[in-house]
N, C-alpha and C positions, 0 to 999 in steps of 0.2 A: 098837511100830511107830508111826511118825509119819504123820500125814495130809498132811504138808508135805514138799516135796522138800528135799534137802540144801542147796540154794541159798537157801532161805527163812530169814528171821530167826526164824521160829517152829519150825523143825525141832528136834525133841527137846523142845519145850515140852509138858508133860503136859496132856492133856485131862481135865477134872474134870466132875462132874455135880452138879447141884443139884436137889433135889426142890421144885417149886413148891407153893404153897398149894393149888392145884387138883389136885395129884397128878401133874402132868406132869413129866417129867425134862428138865432143860435142860442141855445140854452147853456148856461154855465152856473157854477156854484159861486155864491158870494164868498168873501173871505171868512175863514173860520177864526173866531176869536179864541186865542189860547188863554185859559184862565191863569191868573197869577198863582204860583205854587202855594203861597201862604193861604190862599182861599180854599184849598183842598184839605179835607180832614185826613191827617196822617194815620196810618195803621202800622207802620214799622219802617225799619231801615236795615239794609244788609250791605256788607262790603262787596264790591265787585271783585270777582275772582278772575285770574288771568285767562282762563278758558271760557268765560261766560260769553255767550252770543246773545244778541238782542231777542231773538225768538225763543230761545230756551230759558232766558231770564224771565221773560213775560209769562211763559208757560209755568215755570216754577213758582213765581211770586203771585201771579194773577189767575192761573189756571187756563190761560188761553194765549197762545203765541201771537195772535193777531192784535192783542191789546197792548203791544209795546208802546203805542202812542200815549197811553196813560202814564207809563213810567217817564216818558219824555216830558209830559206836562208837569208831573210832580217834581221833576228835577230841573226845570227851566232849560231844557235842551231843545233846540230847534232842529238840528241835524241828528237823526236817530243814531248814526254811527258814533257821534261824540259821547253818547251815554256809556259805551263800552270801550272807550279809548284809553282809560286810565285805571288799570287794575289797582284795587285797594280803596278807591274812592267810595264813599257811602252812596248807596242808591236808595233814595226815599220812595216808599210805597204809600200811595194815598187813595182814598175813595174818589170816584168820579165827581165832577163838579155837580153841586146841588144835592149831594147825598151827605147829610149831617152825620156826625159820629166820629169814630176813630178812637185812637188810644187815649186822647185827652177829653173824651166826652164824659 
């Protein structure tokens, strides 16, 4: 069972434990595997406008500003600010990993 909701980028990421030198147990998240963009079903593309912000772009394209990480995954962007650094670049929109379909289904 995950401590994160299904809409979180950390949903399904295992929690691990580490025993500190003082004997305390420290819980942490294992590394999140970022899916290759080509494995995500595309649903569209839109050019980045000069005044686009990450949160408003996610709200407009995905209906939720906290889903910006899905845009990053779909565009192979590690640093979220890199997604909005080049006006005019195409921003790919894709379904979350594991959801089949999209424009080419």
